[in-house]
N, C-alpha and C positions, 0 to 999 in steps of 0.2 A: 451601557459601558461608559466607564469613567474617563475623564480626559486623560488621567496618567496613566492609563493602561498600555502597557510595553509586551511585545512579543520577542523572543529569541528564537530563531529558526537555527537548527543544527540539521547538515545536508543540502544546503541551498542548490546545489550545482548538480544534485543528482536528478534523474527522471523525474521524481515526484516532487523534491526539494524544489527545483526552478519552477515549478507548477506553484506551489504553494506561494513560493516568493510573489511570483505574479500578482496573486490575488491578494496577499497582504497588502502588496502595493495598490492596487486597485482599490482595496477597502482604505486607504489612507492611515492604515495601522502603523505606530511607531513600532519599528521593526530593526532589529538588530541582527546580526549573522555571524554565529560564531565557525571560525575558520582557524584550522592548523596554519601555523607560520611556515613559510617558505615557498608561498604560492601566489607571487607578484600580479603575475596576467589576470589569475583569477580574482584577486583583491581588486585589481585597477576596474573590470568589467564590474563588480558589486559597489564600489564605491563611485562608480561613474551612474550610477541610479538613485544616487543620494542618500545610500544605506551606508551605517554605522558598522564597523565591524570590530570585533572583539576575537584575540587571539584564545585558543585551547583546545584541548584534546580531550574526547571522552575516553581514551584510556589512559590519561594522565591527569587522575582526580584532582590534584593539587592546583590545576589550572582552571577549574571551574567556578569554584566559590566567588572568586573576583567577576568572572565573566557574568554571574547571574545575578549581580547586584541591581537590585531597582528593576526587576522583570518580574511581571505579574503572569506570562504564559512561556513556557516552554514549548518549543514542537520540535521532535525527533523524525528525522527522516533518514533514518540509516537502512543501509540494506542487509541483506541476510547472511553478512559474514559470520560464520560460526563461532570465529575466534574472539569476535567484538561485538557482537551484539546483546547478549546476556550481560557481560561486564560492562559495558558501555551504558547501557542501560542504568545498570545499578551505580555506575558512578555520577549518573544526570540527576537521577533520583535522589540520592544523599546528598548531593550539593545543591539542588533545587529546595529540598527540606530544611536545609541548615541556614541558606539565607532569607528563607521565607519567602518562596516563589510561592503562588497559589495552587497552579495547575501545572502538570507537565502530559502532553499529548504524546503517548509514546508511538513507537513507526509500527503501528499493527497494520491498518488498512489492507484488511482481509478479509476471507469471508467469516463468519460468525466461529472463529477458533473457542468460543466459549463452548460449542456444542458438539467439538471435536475433542476425541481423546489425544494426549501428547503421540502415542505411538502412532497415529493415524497419518501425522503429515511433519516431517521433518522440520521444515520452516515454522508451522503454527506451533511445534514444541517449546522454540525456544520462547514463544509469545506465552507460553504457560507457564514460563520460569518467569517471563518479569513481572506478569501481573501482580502475584503476590508482594514483589519487593515495595509496592505503594502501601502494605497493611504496617499499621503504629506509625506512620508519618502524618505530618500537618499537611505534605503537600498532595493534591487530590489528583487523580487520572481522569482524563478523557479518552475511553477507548474508541477512535473513530474506525468504523468498519465499512468497508464499501465493495466486497465481494469480490469477483475476479477482474480485474484492470483488460477492459478492451484492448487495451494497446500490448497486453502479453498475449492475450488470444490471436490479435492478428498479426503478430510478429512474425515475419517470413523466417527466421530461423528458431522460432520455438515448435515444438514437436505438436501443438493443437490442432494445427491444419496441415494435410498435406497438400501444399498450394501447386505442386508438379504433377499429381495427378487429379487437381480439383477435388477432392476429399474431405470431409471433417469427418473421422473416427470417432464412435463413441459407443460407450457401454450404458445398459439400463433399458427402461422400455420406452424411452423417448419423450416419456409424458413429464417427467419432474423438472420444474421451472428452476432457473438459476438467475443468481444475481450479478450483472454487469454494470461496470462505470469506466467511464474512460479517466485517463490520469489529470485531464483539465477539470473535469467536474470533482473529479477527490480533492484539487486543492482548493475549490472554490468551496465545499463543503468544511474543509480545515479553517478554512481564513472564516467562516461563519460561525463556526464553533468558537473562535479565538475572540468574537466581538460579543458572544454568547456567556456573561460570567453565569449565569444561572444554568448552563450544560449539564444534562447529566454525566454521569460515569461512563455510559455507554450509547455510544449515537451509531444507527444503524442505516447506511443510505445505498441506493442504486440507481443507476442512469438508465436499465430496462432489466424487465425481467422475463426472461423467456426460455422455451427449452433448447437443448442440442440442436435437433432437427431445424427449430425457428431461427437458431442463430447461422446456423448454413445459409437459411434462406434469406437472411438479413445481409450478410455479407455478400451473397450472391446481388442482391439488389444494390446494395451501396458502392461495391467495387465494379460491378460488369462484368465479374468473372465467375464462371458457373462453378460453385462448390456445392456437392453434393454431400447430405449426412450418409452416413454407412453404419449401420450398426454391427459391433464387434463383437457382442454376446451380452449375457448379464453382468449385474453389479458383482456378483459373488465369483464371476468369472476373472472380474478386474481384480478383486480383492486377491486370487490366487496368483495372478500375473505379479502382480505386486511383491506377493511374498517370494515367488521366484528370483524377481529379479534384485531384491535385497540380497538375496543369498549368493548370487553370481557376480554382481555388479562390482565395479571397482570403486565408485564413489556414489552419493547420494542422488548427484543431478541425473541418472539414470532411473530414477523412480519417483523423483518430485512431482513431475508434471502429472503420472499416473494417480498419485497419491490427491493431488487436487482434482484431478476428474473424477474420482472416487467420490472424494469429500462433497463434490455437487452433485453427481448423479444418482447417488445413494441419496440425497435428500438432507444428510446430515448438517451439510453448513448453509442449509437454507435460513435466509432472516424469517424470522416469524412475525415480525413487522417492520417497518420502515418509517423514520424520522425524517423523512423528506419534508414533510409540510411545516416542520419545526421552521425552515429559512425557506419561504416560499418564493424569495427573490432570486433562488440558484435554479435556472432553467436547465435541467437535463438533457443531454442527446441519446437516442438511441444508438442501437448496435449499428443499424441501417445508416443513421446520420454520421456518424463516426467514420464509417466507412468511406462513404462517399466524400467526405471533407478531407481525409488523410491519405496522402500518396505512400507508395510503399516505403519509401526512404524515411519517412518521417515517423512513422511507426515506432515509438520506443518502448521496449519490454524486455525479454529476458535477454536478448544480445545486446542490450546497451547498461547491462548491472557491472558493475564494479567488481562482483562475487568473482572469485577464481573459480575454474570450473574441473581443476582436475588437480 
């Protein structure tokens, strides 16, 4: 890494962005934070950590070129707001290319969307739209894929675990392994990729690789609360359920979680290889470890998203 390597972080106060910021600081990387003006309290907290702030808005492309001057790597930690995700990334990529930024890490942080058809996941479809925006550009992408967030899986307001009844419902044969990573570890991997000027265009990481029944066992062991895996039917039954939900639900939030579940238990989203060994200094935590060290009120997942649900 060169001495003049600089990083600009977009979305520094969000669920993942705050973790990325912590790790960039821990790595002693020269870091600038892009923020929309008019948030003095948030700006004060960022500046108190010794960070530079530049004003800009991904939805106002005229504000970005000046903000990107002198930056080597731009890291996007944008939420899944469908009105902002694709156009915002488009503006970031265009501005980065214009001023000579070397690399942009888009806000992927997901299962392997390259193996998922756009119609199979509402959120991943937006990532399919962003990836081609790098074509014929000088700026390179680094797609950081992390599987499913442990934080989201254990969020008490998310639909993945029925905490009231102590049940983790799942579809499929229960033998398909899935990739899980904590938000904290994802931040570490992003910081590592920022330091790695030879990083490839796609990086795949996982903190734990286990089946859905094993996930229930790990959560039970970590939290001390019994969670039993309960098979709800085949992968084909799940696909039919998603199709029915799409016909009757008022908005995608009624079936997005089911799509992610299908992507995982069908094996279509499974990482065919992992790049954890590229950064051996990043020591990941298992689901059981994450469950053990995280109180209920600290889990940050779907209920902490800024995306409107209606």
